[in-house]
C-alpha positions, 0 to 999 in steps of 0.5 A: 657116912664117908667110908673109904678102904685102903690096903693099910685100913684093911691091914689094920682091921685085920691086925686088930681082929686077928682074922682076914677081912673076909672073916671079919664081914661074915660075922654080923656084929656091933663090934665088927661093925664099929671096927669097920666104921673106925677104920673105914672113916679113919676115925681115932677110936671106937667110941667115935665109931660108935657114935657115928653108928648111932647117929647113922641109926637115929637118922633112919639107918639100920645095921644091915644097910650099914653092913651092905654099905661097907661091903660096897665100899670094900668092893669099890677098893678092890677087896671084895670081888666085882662079880658079888652082886651087892645091888641084888643083896640090897634089893632082897634085903630092902624089899619085903616081899624078896626078904620074905621069899629069901627067908622062906627059901633058906628055911626050906633048905635047912629044914628039908 
C-alpha cells in the first residue's frame, strides 16, 4: 500500500477526527484505519479506503501490521519521533513467542 503523509494530509485527518493525530493512531479501530488509509493514500473517500484495506487483508495482511506500516510512514514523514522503535514493536507483534511474553507481562502488570 502506497502511503505518504504530508502536513496537509495530517491536518485533514485531524480536522475530520476532531482530535490530534496522536489520539487517532492510539485508538485501534476500523474507522480510524480507514481514515488513515484514505488520507495516506490520497484516496477520494472512505469507501475507496475500505476497498484498499479489504484488498490488503485478502492478500494476507492484517490490521495490526497495517497500523504499524502507517505509523512507520508517519515517522518517516516527521510526524512521530524517530526514537519510537517501531521495528521492535513489529517484531513483538509478528513473533508468537515475543507476543505471548508481552501479553503475559501486561497481564502481570494489570493484575498484580
